[in-house]
Every structure is written in structure tokens, then in C-alpha cells.
C-alpha positions as CSV (number, residue, x, y, z in Angstrom):
1,M,115.3,103.5,144.7
2,G,115.6,107.4,144.3
3,T,117.6,109.4,146.8
4,L,114.2,110.8,148.1
5,S,112.4,107.5,148.0
6,G,109.6,107.7,150.2
7,K,109.0,111.4,150.9
8,T,106.5,114.0,150.0
9,A,107.1,117.0,147.9
10,V,104.8,120.0,147.7
11,I,105.6,122.3,145.1
12,T,103.7,125.6,144.8
13,G,103.3,127.4,141.2
14,S,103.7,123.8,139.6
15,G,100.8,124.2,137.4
16,R,102.3,125.3,133.9
17,R,104.1,123.8,131.4
18,K,107.7,124.5,130.8
19,G,107.7,126.3,134.3
20,L,110.2,126.0,137.0
21,G,107.6,123.8,139.2
22,E,106.7,121.5,136.5
23,A,110.9,121.0,136.5
24,I,111.3,120.7,140.2
25,A,108.6,118.4,140.4
26,R,109.6,115.9,137.6
27,K,113.2,115.9,138.8
28,L,112.0,115.2,142.5
29,A,109.7,112.7,141.3
30,S,112.9,111.3,139.1
31,E,114.2,110.9,142.7
32,G,111.5,108.7,143.9
33,A,109.8,111.4,145.7
34,N,105.7,111.2,145.9
35,I,104.4,114.9,144.3
36,V,101.8,117.3,145.2
37,L,101.5,119.8,142.2
38,S,99.8,123.0,143.3
39,D,98.8,126.1,141.7
40,V,96.0,129.0,141.6
41,G,93.6,126.9,139.2
42,K,92.0,129.5,137.6
43,P,92.2,133.5,137.6
44,R,90.8,135.0,140.4
45,D,91.5,138.8,139.9
46,A,93.9,140.9,137.7
47,A,97.0,140.0,139.6
48,T,96.1,135.9,138.6
49,G,95.3,136.3,134.7
50,E,94.9,134.1,132.2
51,G,98.2,133.0,130.7
52,H,99.9,133.7,133.9
53,I,98.9,131.0,136.1
54,G,98.8,127.3,135.9
55,T,94.9,126.1,135.2
56,T,93.4,122.9,136.9
57,D,93.4,121.1,133.5
58,E,96.8,121.9,132.9
59,M,97.9,120.5,136.4
60,E,96.0,117.7,136.0
61,S,97.9,116.8,132.6
62,I,101.3,117.2,134.4
63,A,100.1,115.2,137.1
64,E,99.4,112.5,134.7
65,E,102.5,112.4,133.1
66,L,104.6,112.4,136.5
67,R,102.5,109.0,137.6
68,G,104.6,107.2,134.7
69,L,107.6,107.9,136.9
70,G,106.0,105.0,139.6
71,V,105.7,107.6,142.2
72,N,102.1,109.0,143.6
73,V,100.9,112.2,142.5
74,S,98.2,114.5,143.6
75,T,97.1,117.7,142.8
76,C,95.7,120.7,144.9
77,V,94.2,123.9,144.0
78,C,95.8,126.9,146.1
79,D,96.3,130.5,146.2
80,V,99.2,130.8,147.8
81,R,98.0,134.4,149.2
82,S,95.7,132.9,151.3
83,L,96.9,131.1,155.0
84,E,93.8,129.1,155.1
85,E,94.4,127.5,151.6
86,V,98.0,127.2,152.3
87,R,97.4,125.0,155.4
88,A,94.9,123.0,153.6
89,L,97.2,122.2,151.0
90,A,99.7,121.2,153.6
91,K,96.6,118.9,155.4
92,H,96.4,117.6,151.9
93,A,99.9,116.3,151.8
94,S,99.9,114.7,154.7
95,E,96.5,113.0,154.5
96,T,96.9,112.1,150.9
97,H,100.7,110.5,150.9
98,G,101.4,110.1,154.6
99,S,103.7,112.4,155.6
100,L,105.1,115.9,154.3
101,D,108.7,116.1,154.1
102,I,109.6,118.8,151.4
103,W,108.2,122.2,150.6
104,V,109.2,124.2,147.6
105,N,107.9,127.7,147.8
106,N,107.9,128.0,144.0
107,A,104.8,130.4,143.2
108,G,105.4,133.8,142.1
109,I,104.6,137.1,140.1
110,G,107.2,138.1,137.7
111,Y,105.0,139.4,135.0
112,I,104.3,143.4,137.0
113,M,107.1,145.2,135.2
114,K,107.0,149.0,135.4
115,P,108.9,151.9,135.6
116,L,109.2,152.9,139.2
117,L,106.8,156.0,138.6
118,E,103.9,154.0,136.7
119,V,103.8,151.3,139.7
120,S,100.6,151.5,141.5
121,E,99.9,150.3,145.2
122,A,97.8,147.3,143.4
123,D,100.9,146.4,141.6
124,W,102.9,146.3,144.6
125,R,100.7,144.6,146.5
126,A,100.1,141.9,144.4
127,V,103.8,141.1,144.1
128,I,104.8,141.2,147.6
129,D,101.5,139.1,148.7
130,V,102.6,135.9,146.6
131,N,106.3,136.4,146.4
132,L,106.9,137.1,149.8
133,T,104.0,136.6,152.1
134,G,103.1,133.7,150.0
135,A,106.5,131.9,150.8
136,F,106.2,133.0,154.3
137,F,102.7,131.4,154.8
138,G,104.0,128.3,153.1
139,L,107.0,128.2,155.3
140,K,104.9,128.6,158.6
141,A,102.5,125.7,157.4
142,A,105.2,123.3,156.0
143,A,106.7,123.8,159.4
144,E,103.9,123.3,161.4
145,A,103.3,120.0,159.7
146,M,107.0,118.9,159.9
147,I,107.5,119.8,163.2
148,G,104.1,117.6,164.5
149,Q,105.7,114.5,162.2
150,G,108.6,115.0,164.5
151,K,111.3,114.2,161.5
152,G,112.8,116.9,160.2
153,G,112.0,118.3,156.9
154,R,113.5,120.5,153.8
155,I,112.1,123.8,152.8
156,V,113.0,125.5,149.9
157,N,112.4,129.0,148.1
158,I,112.8,129.9,144.6
159,A,114.2,133.0,145.0
160,S,116.3,134.8,142.0
161,Q,119.6,136.8,141.2
162,A,117.2,139.7,142.3
163,A,117.4,138.4,145.7
164,K,121.1,139.6,145.4
165,S,121.0,142.5,142.7
166,G,118.9,145.4,141.4
167,F,116.9,145.4,138.4
168,P,115.1,148.5,136.5
169,H,111.2,147.9,136.2
170,A,111.5,145.4,138.8
171,Q,111.1,147.1,142.3
172,A,108.4,145.0,144.1
173,Y,109.8,141.4,142.7
174,T,113.5,142.8,143.8
175,S,112.2,143.6,146.9
176,S,110.2,140.5,147.4
177,K,113.4,138.2,146.4
178,H,115.5,140.0,148.6
179,G,113.0,139.6,151.4
180,L,113.3,136.0,151.3
181,V,117.1,136.0,152.2
182,G,116.3,137.5,155.5
183,L,113.2,134.9,155.8
184,V,115.3,132.3,155.5
185,R,118.1,133.4,157.7
186,S,115.7,133.9,160.5
187,A,113.4,130.9,160.2
188,A,116.5,128.5,159.8
189,I,117.7,129.7,163.3
190,E,114.2,128.5,164.9
191,L,113.5,125.3,162.9
192,G,117.3,124.0,163.0
193,P,116.1,122.3,166.1
194,H,113.6,120.6,164.6
195,G,116.0,119.1,161.9
196,I,114.2,121.1,159.1
197,T,116.8,123.1,156.8
198,V,115.5,126.5,155.1
199,N,117.1,127.4,151.8
200,N,116.7,129.9,149.0
201,V,117.4,128.6,145.3
202,C,118.7,131.7,143.6
203,P,118.6,131.3,139.4
204,N,119.2,133.9,136.8
205,H,117.1,134.4,133.6
206,V,115.4,131.1,132.5
207,T,113.3,131.3,129.6
208,T,109.9,129.6,131.0
209,G,106.8,130.8,129.7
210,L,107.4,133.9,132.2
211,G,110.7,134.1,131.1
212,A,109.7,134.3,127.4
213,W,107.4,137.1,128.4
214,Q,110.0,139.0,130.2
215,N,112.2,138.5,127.3
216,E,109.9,140.5,125.4
217,Y,109.3,143.1,127.3
218,F,113.1,143.4,128.4
219,S,114.3,143.7,124.7
220,K,111.9,146.6,124.1
221,V,113.2,148.4,127.2
222,T,116.8,148.0,126.8
223,G,116.7,148.8,123.2
224,A,117.9,145.4,121.7
225,A,116.9,145.2,117.9
226,S,114.9,142.1,118.3
227,V,114.8,139.4,121.0
228,D,117.8,137.5,119.4
229,E,119.7,140.2,120.0
230,Y,118.7,140.6,123.6
231,M,119.3,136.9,124.3
232,T,122.9,137.3,122.8
233,N,124.0,140.3,125.1
234,M,122.7,138.3,127.8
235,K,124.6,135.4,127.1
236,N,127.5,137.0,126.5
237,R,127.6,138.4,130.0
238,I,127.3,134.8,131.8
239,P,130.4,133.3,132.0
240,M,128.8,129.8,130.9
241,R,127.8,131.8,128.1
242,R,124.1,130.5,128.5
243,P,121.0,131.7,130.2
244,G,119.6,129.1,133.0
245,L,117.4,126.3,132.4
246,P,114.6,124.6,134.2
247,E,116.5,121.8,135.3
248,D,119.6,123.9,136.5
249,T,117.4,124.9,139.2
250,A,115.6,121.6,139.5
251,N,118.6,120.0,140.3
252,A,119.9,122.4,142.7
253,V,116.6,122.1,144.5
254,A,117.0,118.3,144.8
255,W,120.2,118.1,146.0
256,L,119.2,120.6,149.0
257,C,116.5,118.0,149.8
258,T,118.8,115.0,149.9
259,D,121.2,113.7,153.0
260,Q,123.6,115.4,151.6
261,A,122.6,118.6,152.3
262,A,121.3,117.9,155.8
263,Y,123.9,120.3,157.6
264,I,123.3,123.3,154.8
265,T,120.6,125.6,156.0
266,A,119.8,129.5,156.0
267,E,122.0,129.7,152.6
268,S,120.6,131.6,149.4
269,M,122.4,129.3,146.4
270,N,123.6,131.3,143.2
271,V,122.1,129.2,140.3
272,S,123.4,131.6,137.6
273,G,126.2,130.1,135.4
274,G,128.4,132.7,137.8
275,E,126.7,135.9,136.3
276,E,125.6,137.0,139.9
277,P,129.1,137.0,141.2
278,H,130.3,138.9,138.1
């Protein structure tokens, strides 16, 4: 029996191999939670292009592997920019698995990086719509379902070190992640009486599929001779002397979903190997 046995967890943006969403889903499943994987499924516009989203086939492949852990796993296509689709995702979890106990807002855009003067209105809106508005929609839909059930719940946003520090070429991204700090602080006040905790997890750089793209981009921006040199420079400024792993973030999320963290809410937890405070 895992610490989350009998719970049902929704993880948005969990349809890509080697992504944070997959790692989180795998960890929660290993603790006994039933899982709803969700991603946009197919390109819908310029902001959701091929190579940056979880496809339906990829999502189903991940689901099949997770079922081998002995938990129930379903998939549900959802564009987090649509409140209607997000509410349908919450309804799918409740109707398919009998409850909705954990909601992880993981879907995000981290691949629109440009110098400030080159950022278009469309770029700005694309990032804010997914990273901040999408998280708000997820929080709202999850809270509606959890309050209706009357037995509390856990809502966790995947923020970033960028929720607390500024980064060049990431104006919209940094703004969206800073916004999540205010979102959980406000929502936690209203949802606490219902036994629902709301927190952020703030990882530093993690080399997922998106992270690999960022490595290439920022190695050029910073003038590093190679990606390897860029990564060496990164490691040297982190007290733990390594970038984050998907499992580091997944472990933090899982702990926040346990009874041990029942009195922790409105927090933005660093998972940065000591980099953020230093």
C-alpha cells in the first residue's frame, strides 16, 4: 500500500516522454495513486507546435507503462487554455476513477525565448495563457470538484526558479511563474477551510526534452563554446553541483500530496540544489 493508495491524480502536460509530467505521474503511481494523464494531443496553433507537446499516441504509450505499476490509468486530451476543456478533464477524473484528490498543473510553455524587444504580443499571450491562466483554470476546476466531494485535496503547480528570480530572454515565462506565487497565496486562504492545500514546486533547470532545447538556446545566448561548456558553468554555480532531475521535482510533488504535508499550503518550495537562495 503506497502513501497515495486510493487517490486519483490529474497531471496536465504529462504526455511527453522524459518530461516532468511523466516523472510526476510515474512517482504518484508508484505511491499507489490512480493517474489521469493529460496533454494537448496534437498541434492546435503556432504556440502548440510539433515537438513541444505531448501527442495522443505518446500519452497512451506512457499510460500503458504506468498500468504495469498496478494502478488505474486513463488519458484525456485537454488544452489548458480552455476552461471548458479543463472542467471536462476534472469531470473525466471523477467519473472514470471515482474521485479527484490531486491536481498537478504541469502544462507550460518554456520554448518561446527571445530578447525583450523581439517579443511579440502573440508570444506574450501564448506563454501567459498556458503557464498562468491555464494553471488558474486547473486550480478552479480542481477546487470545484474537490469542494463538491467534501474530503479535501491537493493542488500543486509546477512553477520554476523563475518564480523568484529574473532571467534574460524569458520575460513572459518569468512573469507567468511569478504570478503562480501570488495565485497560491491567494487561493490557499479560500481553499484552506475546505481541507485543500495549494502549493508551488520551484525547480531549477531540468534537462527534459524542453530543457535540452533551452540548453542549446542559452549556450548560444551566453556565448558558451558548446552546450557542454554551458552545462559545466551551470553545475559550478549550483551548490549540489548538478542540475535538477525530473525525479527531484516528482519527489517534492509526491510529498506535498501526502498526509505528512497536510498543514503546508500557500508555499513555493525550492527544488534547486541550493541554487535559488545563492
